[in-house]
N, C-alpha and C positions, 0 to 999 in steps of 0.2 A: 787593925795599925790605927795609927794615928798620923803614919807617912804620909801626906798628904801627894807625892809624887804615885806610890802605892794606890790611894786612893782615887788616885783622877784614871791610874791606867785600869782598875776595876769598873771604874764608873763606863768611861770607853768602852770596853771592853763589852759591858751591859748593854750596851746603850741599841742595840739592837740583835741579840744571841745571849738563848738560852743559858744558864744559871751553870747547870750541869758542863756545856760543853767549855766555858770560860774558866771551870778549874779545872780542869784537863789544862791548859794555857799558860797560864794565870802565875801558879808558883816559876817554869820555867820561864817564863818571862822576866820577870822580877828577878831573877836568878843571872838571868843575861843582862838586863839592860838593869841595876840595882836603884839607878839616879837620873834625874832628866841627863847632865853631862853624857854619862855612860851612852844615853842615847842616840843626844845628838850629834855623839862623835862616831857613831855607827851610820854606816849609808845606807841609804832608805830603803833600797832591799834588802839589807840585811832584818828590817823593821815589819819586812811583806812580809817576807822567809819565817819568820815567827812569830806572825800571824795566821800561821794556816790554821786550818781547819775552824776558824772565827766568823769565815764571810765580810760581807761589806768592809772588801780591803782598804776603801779610801780612808777608814777610820784611822789604819794604822800611817799613811802620810801625815793625819791631823794632828798625831799622838805625838810620831819626826817633828811637826813642824813646831806645836809647842813647847818641845822637849831644847827646840832651835832657839826660842824666844826666850825660852827662863833662862838658857845657859845666857845668851846674848844681855838680856836685863840684872843678871847676877843677883839673881833668888826669886825662890816663889811666892807667885803675888799672893796675898793674902785678904785681899778685900775683893769685892762682887763685881768690881768694874775692870778691877786687875786682872780677874779668871776669865769675863769676858772679855777678853782682848785676846786668851790663848785663840787658835786656831782652831777649831772643831769643839769647841766648847760652847755652850748655850746656857740658857738658865737654868734648868734641871743638874748642868753638872756639876756649871759653878756654888749650885746650895748646896748639893752633896759633899763638894769639897771643903768647902765653907763648914758645915755640920758634923763631917766624919769625921777629920782632921781637925780644923781650927777651932772645930766647940760653938761659934757660934751659934746664936738662937737662933735660927730661922729653919723653915720650912721646907722639905724633899718631896719635891712632889711627882712621883712617878707614878706608872698606869695603876700599882695597886692601889696606893694610897691617895689619887684621883678618884679611884671607886671608891672607897670609904667617906672620903669628905662629902661624896653627890648622895650617898649614900644617908649619911649625916643629914644632909641639909637639906635634903626629900625635893632634891630639883636639880635642874643640870647648871653647871658651872661655868662658867666662862672663863678662861685662865687664869686670868688676872684676879678672879675668885675665887679660884681656887688655891692661888698662890694667898693669897689672905687669910682665907682660912687658916690655915698650915700654918703661915707663921705666929698667930693670934692661940692656935692651941700650945706653942711649943712653952712648954713652962723652963722658968730661966733656970739658966745653968743647965739644962738636960738634957740639950739639941744633940748627940750623939745616943743618947738612950732612948729620949720619945721616937726618935724616929725610924731607930733600929727596928721598935717593937710597933709602927702602925705600919715598915713592911711588910712586918710576918703577919701583923692581921688580917689585911687586905691577899696576904698568901695564903695562908692558911685557913682563915675563919670566913672570912667576908670576901670570898669569892665570886668568879664573875660566871660561871653555872652554876654550884650548889650552896646558896651561900648557909652559913652555920650559924641563922638567927640567935635561936632559943641559946643555944652555951657561950654567945657575943656578951664580951665581958662590955661594949657599950652600951646595950640593949637597947637601956631605958634612954637613954641619949640620942637616941636613930628615929629621926622622919617616916625612916622607909620601912623597916621591920617586915623586910620580903613582901608588902603590903601593896599591889597594885604595877604600873609601867617602871621598871625597874629606872628610876632616875642615870644613872652613874648611862646607859646606854646614850652616847652620843655629847657627856661630857666632856672637858678640855680634859687633855692631858691622859685621858684612859683609851689604851690602843683598840683597834681594830683586827682582825683577821687578816694579815697576809693577801694577798694574791698566791697564785700556785706557782710554788720555787722551780718544779719540773716543769721543764719547757720555756721558760723564759727566760730573761735578757739577763738577769741577773743568773741565772746559774751559766749563762755562754760565757760573761766574763771571772767566774769564777774559775771555772777550767783553764780559761786559757792565762791567770794569773798563776794557776798552777802550774799549769804546763812551764809555764818562765820560768819557778823557782827550781827547776831544775836546770836551767841555762837557758843559754838567747834561742830564740827560732827564728826561721824562714820566715820573714811577712806573708811569705804566698800560702804556708801551712795552716794558718792561726784558724780560715774553717775550718780543716779538717779537727782542731784542737780543739775547734770548739763543737764537733759535732754538727757545723751548722754546711756542711757541704753541697747541699739543695735549697740553701738559701744565703745565696749568696751577695743581695744587699747588705740583707738582716744583720751575717760577720761582721762587713763590712761598715759598717753602722757602728757596731758593740766596738772595733776597735777602733774606731774617732772617740767614744765617748771616752776609752779606757787611756786613749793617747791624752785627749783635753785635758782628761781627772790628774796629767801624773802619775797614770799608777804603769805605764807602759812607753819606752820611750824607744822609737824606731832610728837604724842607724844602718847608711846601705843596706835598704831590706832587710834587715834583720830587725827584729822584737825583741825585750830586753827589761827587764825590771830598772828602775833609777838610779843611778850609780849614784846619786850626791844627796 
């Protein structure tokens, strides 16, 4: 798609969620909220409800806020500065929209592309070095195709654990070629393993938000809903973090999803 709203939705979903899970939700979300205006007109609770299964629910609030900003300004921003001004949109997402929706000649550095660039260079790269390298490599007028090709190269050939160096189409340009320490380790933009989800605060947050998708709940029930009856201080801390993030509101001793 070249629709900037659909590209933005996809990229926000993919920020911290695997492709398979995103594919399960993306089409339904875009059908329900096909434009920024449709998203902005819906209450925040509806966006959070539609985000079910994707995790990191704060992204749903950011996307809703971005849609409200787009509606208020009268159009989708088509510049790096304009995109960066949207809530929850950072350097990666803004460049992804520029390249994939507006076909601007910019490189998009996700974790796979960051790994490819570090290995090609043969050294760890800073964030700015990786971005400059990505921008420099984009053939004029070919940003959409080029970035898609690099995404695929990193995801299927230049993988993290078992890179297929022999059939790699850019092997002759690669300074690493599988020899010696991997320069991608610790290079900017290359993700590291996340802390275990089981038993984490993220799990507790997700459980409470999921319960609230079904409707308001007594605040006193929050520890039980999160499976933290035996750790009330932690349960209170998690609820406080959800309230601070705006994902949950409390009214008269009842917790619920935001309505505005």
